[in-house]
C-alpha positions as MATLAB code, in Angstrom:
seq = 'MRQQRARASLRELQRSLQAHLLGEPSAIAEAIVDAPPLPALQRLGIYRNAYQVRLIDALDDTYPVLHALLGDEDFVALGEEFVAAHPSVHRSIRWYGAELAQYLSTSPPYAEQAIFAEIALLEWTLAEVFDSADAEPVRRAALAAIDASAWSGLQFELHPSLRRLELQWNTVAVWQTMSRSETPPDPACAQFPVPWLLWRQNLQNYFRSMTADEAAALETALRGGSFGDICETLEEHLPVDEIPLRAASLLGLWTDSGIIVAIN';
ca = [
     101.592  105.000  109.439;
      99.219  107.442  107.738;
     101.056  106.970  104.429;
     100.928  103.182  104.811;
      97.188  103.286  105.451;
      96.742  105.533  102.413;
      98.722  103.118  100.234;
      96.729  100.152  101.533;
      93.486  102.002  100.882;
      94.607  102.864   97.336;
      95.505   99.226   96.660;
      92.093   98.119   97.904;
      90.379  100.653   95.641;
      92.487   99.511   92.660;
      91.649   95.872   93.298;
      87.984   96.684   93.726;
      87.927   98.638   90.463;
      89.736   95.784   88.711;
      87.175   93.296   90.019;
      84.395   95.512   88.659;
      86.060   95.730   85.237;
      86.356   91.938   85.189;
      82.698   91.446   86.074;
      83.472   90.141   89.552;
      81.718   91.154   92.812;
      82.960   94.587   93.826;
      82.112   97.398   96.215;
      83.792  100.075   94.118;
      80.488  101.864   93.444;
      80.297  102.734   97.148;
      83.581  104.650   96.838;
      82.402  106.735   93.874;
      80.687  110.033   94.597;
      77.483  110.658   92.654;
      77.926  113.933   90.820;
      76.377  115.511   87.708;
      76.152  114.920   84.850;
      76.497  111.108   85.273;
      75.797  108.938   88.303;
      78.536  106.666   89.649;
      77.274  103.468   88.026;
      77.192  105.074   84.582;
      80.709  106.402   84.975;
      81.906  102.991   86.076;
      80.122  101.505   83.066;
      82.156  103.743   80.778;
      85.394  102.407   82.270;
      84.196   98.831   82.055;
      83.167   99.209   78.423;
      86.446  100.954   77.553;
      88.413   98.096   79.123;
      86.586   95.541   77.006;
      86.853   97.605   73.817;
      90.600   98.121   74.282;
      91.203   94.393   74.671;
      89.101   93.628   71.587;
      91.163   96.236   69.704;
      94.293   94.371   70.819;
      92.849   91.146   69.408;
      92.125   92.940   66.140;
      95.741   94.137   65.936;
      97.035   90.562   66.244;
      94.307   88.708   64.336;
      93.335   90.852   61.308;
      92.737   87.906   58.958;
      90.587   86.100   61.514;
      88.614   89.341   61.860;
      88.169   89.539   58.089;
      87.020   85.911   57.929;
      84.464   86.296   60.715;
      83.255   89.785   59.821;
      82.878   92.743   62.163;
      79.818   91.580   64.081;
      81.000   88.030   64.740;
      84.529   89.166   65.595;
      83.241   91.629   68.197;
      80.996   88.896   69.624;
      83.999   86.562   69.791;
      86.027   89.295   71.454;
      83.407   89.902   74.118;
      83.210   86.182   74.892;
      86.989   85.821   74.982;
      87.563   88.880   77.191;
      84.998   87.528   79.666;
      86.715   84.128   79.711;
      90.318   85.423   79.624;
      90.937   88.722   81.438;
      94.274   90.355   80.712;
      97.099   89.156   82.974;
     100.010   90.934   81.258;
     101.571   94.321   81.937;
     101.835   94.856   78.177;
      98.686   94.564   76.083;
     100.887   93.236   73.265;
     100.737   89.771   74.823;
      96.988   89.676   75.224;
      95.198   86.985   73.243;
      97.689   84.124   73.285;
      94.927   81.681   74.258;
      92.608   82.578   71.389;
      93.525   79.622   69.156;
      92.830   77.188   72.001;
      89.574   78.988   72.777;
      88.432   78.714   69.159;
      89.289   75.016   69.022;
      87.091   74.172   72.007;
      84.256   76.727   71.971;
      81.163   76.386   69.786;
      80.320   77.492   67.188;
      83.950   78.261   66.248;
      85.168   74.742   67.013;
      82.883   73.430   64.257;
      85.209   75.048   61.698;
      88.703   74.000   62.784;
      90.473   76.313   60.355;
      89.534   79.289   62.564;
      91.791   77.986   65.332;
      94.639   77.359   62.869;
      94.301   80.878   61.428;
      94.548   82.280   64.951;
      97.544   80.057   65.723;
      99.312   81.208   62.554;
      98.655   84.887   63.220;
      99.806   84.692   66.841;
     102.954   82.821   65.812;
     103.768   85.380   63.112;
     103.453   88.122   65.717;
     105.804   86.197   68.015;
     108.291   85.734   65.181;
     108.322   89.454   64.412;
     108.790   90.455   68.057;
     111.521   87.917   68.824;
     115.087   88.831   69.661;
     117.495   89.342   66.787;
     120.754   87.543   66.039;
     123.378   87.690   63.317;
     123.133   84.690   60.970;
     126.096   82.561   59.981;
     127.083   82.797   56.322;
     127.651   79.806   54.047;
     131.362   80.637   53.882;
     131.639   79.707   57.568;
     130.540   76.160   56.743;
     133.018   75.895   53.893;
     135.850   76.878   56.225;
     135.278   73.945   58.606;
     137.545   70.936   58.216;
     135.690   67.845   56.986;
     136.949   65.800   59.937;
     135.094   68.080   62.366;
     131.673   67.958   60.721;
     130.275   65.007   62.629;
     130.471   66.851   65.944;
     129.148   70.224   64.790;
     126.229   71.679   66.729;
     124.084   74.576   65.604;
     122.374   77.473   67.359;
     119.223   78.586   65.552;
     117.667   82.045   65.263;
     115.551   83.130   68.277;
     112.648   83.971   65.975;
     112.366   80.421   64.606;
     108.997   78.761   65.195;
     107.472   75.511   63.933;
     103.826   74.671   63.353;
     101.875   71.684   62.099;
      98.820   72.748   60.121;
      96.273   70.311   58.756;
      94.107   72.816   56.884;
      94.928   75.067   53.915;
      95.416   77.760   56.523;
      98.387   79.462   54.890;
      96.647   79.732   51.505;
      93.581   81.265   53.174;
      95.746   83.646   55.213;
      97.734   84.758   52.170;
      94.693   85.499   49.996;
      92.866   87.269   52.817;
      95.985   89.353   53.523;
      95.818   90.530   49.918;
      92.073   91.260   50.270;
      91.317   88.508   47.767;
      88.654   85.817   47.915;
      90.066   82.892   49.893;
      89.817   79.265   48.779;
      87.302   77.024   50.502;
      88.663   75.395   53.669;
      90.352   72.077   52.887;
      91.763   69.533   55.327;
      94.841   67.494   54.429;
      95.087   63.820   55.293;
      98.073   64.505   57.552;
      99.364   67.674   59.258;
     101.988   69.591   57.286;
     105.060   70.922   59.162;
     105.810   74.627   58.671;
     108.872   76.695   59.478;
     108.527   80.383   60.408;
     111.345   82.858   61.027;
     112.423   86.475   60.610;
     115.268   87.907   58.589;
     116.048   91.613   58.167;
     112.776   92.672   59.833;
     110.777   90.501   57.441;
     108.772   87.419   58.405;
     109.156   84.291   56.272;
     107.468   80.915   56.317;
     107.478   77.757   54.249;
     106.350   74.170   54.511;
     108.871   71.425   55.253;
     109.196   67.824   54.188;
     109.033   65.200   56.914;
     112.781   64.552   56.774;
     113.651   68.245   57.100;
     111.246   68.666   60.014;
     112.857   65.708   61.807;
     116.383   66.990   61.098;
     115.490   70.470   62.347;
     113.998   69.033   65.526;
     117.272   67.189   66.147;
     119.241   70.406   65.646;
     116.944   72.302   68.013;
     117.503   69.670   70.699;
     121.245   70.310   70.445;
     122.017   67.311   68.281;
     125.183   67.276   66.223;
     125.523   66.960   62.469;
     126.148   63.260   63.074;
     122.880   63.064   65.022;
     121.073   64.778   62.161;
     122.419   62.162   59.772;
     121.186   59.404   62.080;
     117.754   61.031   62.172;
     117.633   61.055   58.382;
     118.177   57.291   58.344;
     114.485   56.951   59.251;
     113.524   58.784   56.052;
     116.137   58.181   53.362;
     118.398   55.476   51.938;
     121.813   55.545   53.601;
     123.646   56.588   50.441;
     121.446   59.706   50.099;
     121.917   60.956   53.648;
     125.252   62.879   53.430;
     124.122   64.963   50.462;
     120.696   65.618   51.967;
     122.129   66.623   55.344;
     124.625   68.968   53.702;
     121.929   70.504   51.506;
     119.701   71.120   54.526;
     122.526   72.942   56.296;
     123.072   75.040   53.190;
     119.360   75.826   52.998;
     119.178   76.789   56.671;
     122.282   78.932   56.367;
     121.001   80.748   53.277;
     117.688   81.334   55.072;
     119.504   82.974   57.962;
     118.277   80.607   60.678;
     121.714   79.331   61.817;
     123.313   81.919   64.077;
     126.245   79.954   65.559;
     128.230   76.796   64.863;
     129.817   75.054   67.862;
];
């Protein structure tokens, strides 16, 4: 019983300290003994500040280009606002900050420049791509070995790292130049969102834009559609006589990129 009471008391102290770190009402100060050289409230303040700083450092690790765009002062201010609005809920600090793109898109003054949210979305997605599970890609020779009569029913498993985005701003161009410490182009908004494909191969992240027909075909493949289904999807984008060659070329492109990991 004594051990159970001790464990319960420890849990209460931990929760009370957590509430203090999160800026919530807490009685933790009453459990801290005042002792030189710092009083209890100052010592608690050190912990609270360290908690906030560590989370802002985690944001910096994931969003270096956003940091460079905003500058040190504005990025720290953003971090303080975000930490207050979104306390950490993950055991691993690696996953902290997933909501930053959404926060930027809805919170002034950042929402007034929509490219900030897209930069954050791109950087978070690239981090996800790099940390995704690995899988061995299928080689082009495997496609060549399949009998032509079986092609219509083929289904494809795609690499776990594969992600898709739709970006309306010149986000990638800005990200690339900032990553090279070069002067970025002025923000520019396209008339329509552009689909992008992101994936990892051999511990290296890759990304490229897609045409509308490729994006639609890839979506069909991701839903478990067969090669025949992909061809039907392409009917909305291409003349019928161009579909077989285009579908075959897309499969070749995906295979060479390493994003097909199984053929069923």
